[in-house]
C-alpha positions in Angstrom: 0.0 0.2 0.0 2.9 2.6 1.1 4.5 1.6 -2.1 1.4 2.9 -4.0 1.1 5.7 -2.3 4.8 6.5 -3.0 5.1 5.5 -7.0 2.1 8.3 -6.8 3.2 11.2 -4.7 6.5 11.0 -6.5 4.6 11.0 -10.6 2.5 13.9 -9.4 5.7 15.6 -8.4 7.1 14.8 -11.3 4.6 16.0 -13.7 3.7 19.4 -11.8 7.9 20.4 -12.4 7.4 19.1 -16.1 4.7 22.0 -17.1 5.1 24.3 -14.0 1.5 24.2 -11.7 2.0 27.4 -9.1 4.8 26.5 -6.8 1.6 26.2 -4.3 0.5 23.1 -5.7 4.3 22.1 -6.1 4.2 22.9 -2.1 1.4 20.2 -1.6 2.9 17.7 -3.6 6.1 18.5 -1.9 3.8 17.2 1.4 2.8 14.7 0.0 6.3 13.1 -0.9 7.3 13.4 2.8 3.8 11.8 4.2 4.5 9.2 2.1 7.9 8.1 3.3 7.2 8.9 6.4 4.5 6.3 6.4 7.0 3.8 4.2 9.6 4.7 7.3 6.6 4.0 9.9 5.3 0.5 8.1 8.9 -0.6 8.0 9.6 0.2 11.5 6.9 -1.4 13.1 7.1 -4.8 11.1 10.8 -4.8 12.7 9.5 -4.0 15.7 6.6 -6.4 15.8 9.0 -8.9 14.7 11.2 -8.5 17.3 8.6 -9.4 19.9 7.8 -12.6 18.9 8.2 -13.9 22.9 5.2 -12.6 23.7 2.4 -15.2 24.2 0.2 -13.5 22.1 0.6 -11.7 19.4 -0.6 -7.4 19.6 -3.9 -6.9 17.4 -2.7 -3.0 17.4 0.2 -0.8 17.6 -0.6 2.6 18.3 2.4 5.2 18.5 1.6 7.5 21.7 4.7 9.5 21.2 8.3 9.8 20.5 9.4 6.2 21.6 6.1 4.9 23.1 3.7 2.6 22.1 0.3 1.1 22.9 0.0 -2.5 22.5 -3.5 -4.5 23.0 -3.9 -7.6 22.8 -7.0 -10.2 22.2 -6.3 -12.0 25.4 -3.5 -10.6 27.2 -3.8 -7.1 29.1 -2.5 -4.0 27.1 1.3 -3.2 27.5 3.6 -0.2 27.1 6.7 -0.6 24.2 8.9 2.4 25.1 12.4 2.8 23.5 15.3 4.0 26.2 18.3 5.1 25.0 21.2 3.0 26.6 20.1 -0.2 28.3 22.0 1.6 31.3 19.4 3.9 31.1 15.8 1.5 31.2 18.2 -0.9 34.0 18.3 2.3 36.6 14.3 2.8 35.9 13.3 -0.8 36.0 15.0 -1.4 39.5 13.8 2.2 40.7 10.3 1.2 40.1 11.0 -2.2 41.3 12.8 -1.1 44.5 9.5 2.0 45.0 7.2 -1.2 44.8 9.3 -3.1 47.6 9.3 0.4 49.8 5.6 0.1 49.8 5.1 3.5 47.2 3.0 1.6 44.3 1.7 4.4 42.8 3.4 4.3 39.8 3.9 1.3 37.1 5.6 -1.9 37.0 8.6 -1.8 34.1 8.9 -5.4 33.1 12.4 -7.8 32.7 11.0 -9.9 30.6 10.7 -10.6 27.8 14.2 -9.3 27.6 14.5 -5.6 26.5 15.9 -5.5 22.5 17.9 -3.6 20.7 16.4 -1.6 16.9 17.8 1.2 15.1 19.9 2.2 18.5 16.9 2.0 20.9 16.8 -0.5 23.9 12.9 -1.6 24.0 11.0 -3.3 26.8 7.8 -3.0 28.2 6.0 -1.3 31.3 2.3 -1.9 32.5 -0.2 0.0 30.9 -2.0 1.9 33.2 -5.6 2.4 32.3 -6.1 6.7 32.3 -9.0 8.2 33.9 -11.5 10.7 31.4 -10.6 13.4 33.9 -7.1 14.2 33.4 -4.9 15.7 35.6 -3.8 19.5 34.7 -2.4 22.3 36.9 -5.1 24.3 35.9 -7.3 22.6 39.1 -6.5 23.9 42.4 -6.9 20.3 44.5 -5.1 18.6 41.8 -1.8 21.1 42.4 -2.1 20.2 45.8 -2.2 16.5 44.9 0.6 16.5 42.7 2.8 17.8 45.2 1.6 15.6 47.6 2.1 12.3 45.7 6.0 14.4 44.9 6.5 14.1 48.3 5.8 11.2 49.5 7.6 9.5 45.8 11.1 11.9 47.6 10.4 10.0 51.1 10.3 7.0 49.7 13.8 7.7 46.9 15.2 9.0 50.4 15.3 4.3 50.9 16.9 3.7 48.0 20.4 3.8 47.2 21.0 3.8 42.8 24.2 3.8 41.4 25.6 5.7 38.7 22.3 8.5 39.6 23.6 11.4 37.1 24.1 14.4 39.1 21.7 17.4 38.3 23.6 20.7 37.8 20.8 23.3 38.0 22.9 26.4 37.6 25.1 24.9 34.5 21.5 23.5 33.0 19.7 27.5 33.3 22.7 29.2 32.0 22.8 27.0 28.6 18.8 28.1 28.5 19.6 31.3 29.0 21.9 31.1 26.1 19.9 29.8 23.6 17.1 32.4 24.3 19.7 34.9 23.9 20.7 33.4 20.6 17.0 33.3 19.3 16.1 36.6 20.6 16.0 37.8 16.8 13.3 35.9 16.0 11.5 36.9 20.2 11.6 40.3 19.2 9.2 39.9 16.4 6.2 39.0 18.5 6.9 40.9 22.2 8.1 44.3 23.1 12.0 45.0 23.7 11.0 46.1 27.0 9.6 43.2 28.4 12.0 40.8 26.5 15.0 42.5 28.5 13.5 42.5 31.7 13.0 38.8 31.5 16.5 38.5 30.7 17.4 41.0 33.5 15.3 38.7 36.0 17.5 35.7 34.9 20.7 36.8 35.3 20.1 38.2 38.4 18.2 34.5 39.8 21.2 33.0 38.3 24.0 35.6 40.4 22.0 34.8 43.1 22.4 31.4 42.5 26.0 31.3 42.8 26.7 32.8 45.3 23.9 30.6 47.4 25.0 27.3 46.1 25.8 26.2 49.2 22.0 26.8 50.7 21.6 24.3 48.2 23.9 21.3 48.6 23.4 21.8 52.1 19.8 19.6 51.9 20.8 15.9 51.6 20.5 13.8 48.1 17.9 11.9 47.4 16.4 10.9 43.7 14.7 13.1 42.3 12.1 13.1 39.4 13.9 15.5 37.0 10.7 16.7 35.0 7.4 17.9 36.9 5.4 18.2 34.2 1.5 17.7 33.9 1.9 14.8 31.7 4.1 12.9 34.1 1.3 12.5 36.5 -1.5 10.5 35.1 -4.7 10.2 36.7 -5.7 6.6 36.7 -8.8 4.6 35.5 -9.7 4.0 39.8 -9.3 7.7 40.5 -5.9 7.9 42.1 -2.7 9.6 41.0 0.4 8.3 39.8 3.7 9.3 38.7 5.8 8.4 35.9 8.3 8.8 33.0 11.6 8.4 35.0 13.5 9.5 32.0 15.3 12.8 33.6 16.2 10.9 37.3 19.5 12.1 39.0 20.9 12.9 42.5 20.2 16.0 43.6 18.2 18.0 47.1 14.2 17.4 46.7 14.0 21.4 46.6 15.2 20.6 42.6 11.9 18.8 42.1 9.7 21.4 44.0 11.5 24.3 42.0 10.1 22.8 38.9 7.0 21.7 40.2 6.4 25.5 41.3 7.7 27.1 37.6 5.2 24.7 36.5 2.2 25.5 38.3 2.8 29.5 37.6 1.5 30.1 35.0 -2.3 28.5 36.4 -1.9 31.3 39.2 -4.5 34.2 39.3 -2.0 35.7 42.0 1.8 34.0 42.3 3.2 36.0 44.8 0.3 34.6 47.5 -1.1 31.0 46.3 2.5 30.0 45.2 3.4 29.8 49.1 0.4 27.7 49.7 1.3 24.2 49.1 3.8 23.3 52.2 6.7 21.2 49.8 7.2 24.9 48.2 6.7 27.2 51.6 8.7 24.9 53.5 11.6 26.5 51.0 10.5 30.6 51.9 13.1 31.2 53.9 15.8 30.1 51.5 17.6 31.9 49.5 18.7 29.6 47.0 15.3 28.9 46.5 13.9 32.4 46.2 17.1 33.3 43.7 15.6 30.1 41.2 12.1 31.2 41.7 12.6 34.5 39.9 14.3 32.6 36.9 11.6 32.4 33.8 12.5 28.8 33.2 9.2 27.7 32.0 8.9 31.7 29.4 12.9 30.6 27.9 12.0 26.4 27.7 8.8 27.3 25.6 10.5 30.1 23.6 13.5 28.3 22.4 10.7 25.2 21.9 8.8 27.3 19.9 12.0 28.4 17.5 12.5 24.7 16.5 8.7 24.0 16.0 6.5 27.6 15.4 4.0 25.4 17.4 1.7 27.4 19.9 2.6 30.8 19.9 -0.4 31.7 21.6 0.3 29.8 24.8 3.8 31.2 25.2 2.7 35.3 24.5 0.7 34.8 27.2 3.2 33.7 29.8 5.8 35.6 28.5 3.2 39.4 28.4 -0.7 38.7 29.4 0.9 37.3 32.9 4.3 39.6 33.4 2.9 41.8 35.2 1.5 39.6 37.8 4.7 37.5 37.3 6.7 40.8 37.9 4.9 41.3 41.9 6.0 38.0 42.6 10.1 38.7 41.6 9.7 41.6 43.9 8.5 40.1 46.4 11.4 37.3 45.8 13.8 40.1 46.0 12.7 41.8 48.7 13.0 38.5 50.8 16.3 37.8 49.8 16.9 41.1 51.0 15.9 40.6 55.3 
């Protein structure tokens, strides 16, 4: 089937080029050709992927790509499974051990990662099977206050359990270096960003980022003094899964690292800021975040516009969701400045 589609697209492109149709038609056919070629690659990849999982007792009836290298496999006489690709066997192994030990301790609000069948390699990725958690129609989101509270509580429960686990060869998380790189990339993309937002607002965000990084560097010891744990490292809303039975689960441990739990709460705070009506007051309602209200390193870090830089840097590559990035950068500017002024007052005390 895909060979036919590819042949038709190539033939159309040839005819259009030869008779000199308008550029718009030419672009349409180019898109058709790209889609056909993508279909061809995906069809071939799925066939090879299916050939690798013959060890399963039941052949999948359907294989649906959810995102990236993550697939949902459904069977006739077997519960669904997630098939996920990892960049290395070591990365898979760390996550498999972590989820196993979490369950052993009693933290069951995540999935199981299976060691059987053995992970296999395909196109440079290591694929393995993960328990499928049936999702609720009522999805978790940061716009909902009760969801935000529950998410912070789940993150705390994860840290309390992770404190009891030791994993070898965990990467050490360095927030300062990560944010320096993010600011540098934002500066590189500034000419594009200036096309969409006022210069004064752009410069203000950069100034606060520089203030934040300088303070973080000065008070790095305040971060180092907190005991290390295993942090999740990616506290985005899509990594909190509302299960069918209503319970909330934590998923996707690709970015686990060795660091103080403060780093996760800082990231969580930054993720929820765009959803707060009055961040200078509401952000301290969460006990996990309020615990750091007198910590100068946390206060300086909270002023760093991580979400704004991340979204603009992503937008520069994808040209996707400009309305969302505009909102958090321009429409929410005043309320975020109120928070930053409060943070500056707190660190000066």
